[in-house]
C-alpha positions in Angstrom: -9.7 1.6 0.0 -10.0 5.2 0.8 -11.7 6.3 4.0 -12.6 9.7 5.2 -11.5 10.2 8.8 -13.2 13.0 10.8 -11.0 14.8 13.3 -12.1 16.8 16.3 -10.7 19.3 18.8 -6.9 19.0 19.1 -6.7 16.5 16.2 -8.2 19.0 13.9 -5.8 21.7 15.2 -2.8 19.5 14.7 -3.7 18.6 11.1 -5.4 21.8 10.1 -8.5 20.1 8.7 -11.6 18.5 10.1 -11.4 15.5 7.7 -8.6 13.7 6.0 -8.5 10.8 3.5 -6.7 7.7 4.5 -5.6 5.1 1.9 -5.6 1.6 3.3 -5.3 -1.9 2.0 -8.3 -4.2 2.0 -9.0 -5.8 5.4 -7.1 -3.0 7.2 -7.8 -2.6 10.9 -8.2 0.4 13.2 -4.6 -0.2 14.3 -3.5 0.0 10.7 -5.4 3.3 10.3 -3.7 4.7 13.4 -0.3 3.8 12.0 -1.1 5.3 8.6 -2.3 8.6 10.1 0.7 8.8 12.4 3.1 8.3 9.5 1.3 10.9 7.4 0.8 13.4 10.2 3.7 12.9 12.7 2.3 15.7 15.0 -0.8 13.7 15.4 1.0 10.5 16.5 1.0 11.1 20.3 -2.7 12.1 20.3 -3.7 9.1 18.2 -2.3 6.8 20.9 -4.6 8.3 23.5 -7.7 8.8 21.3 -10.7 6.6 20.7 -11.7 5.7 17.2 -15.4 5.4 16.3 -16.5 3.4 13.3 -20.1 3.9 12.1 -20.9 5.7 15.4 -19.6 2.9 17.6 -16.3 2.9 19.5 -14.0 0.4 17.9 -11.1 -1.7 19.2 -7.8 -1.7 17.3 -8.5 -5.1 15.8 -11.7 -4.0 14.1 -11.5 -4.6 10.4 -12.5 -1.6 8.3 -14.7 -1.7 5.2 -15.1 0.7 2.3 -17.7 3.3 3.1 -17.2 3.1 6.9 -17.6 6.4 8.7 -14.5 6.9 10.9 -13.8 9.5 13.6 -10.8 10.0 15.9 -12.1 11.3 19.2 -9.4 12.8 21.5 -9.6 12.5 25.2 -11.7 15.1 26.9 -10.6 17.1 29.9 -12.2 19.9 31.7 -13.7 20.9 35.0 
């Protein structure tokens, strides 16, 4: 399945785009998505380990199984003051 992954803030800067397509096998999990994105975009790997992933507007654990058509977003940690 091919999923569109939305990137924000530092993730968008590291990749140079606000969305990327990720090709995953059926029954792939959020953890599989993280590994796929880290392999494709090595500069993103460190940030992925610290980022939340939302699936269909809800935060998702790494064991969440993804489905075709899911809306996926990588949300980096926020800092500020």
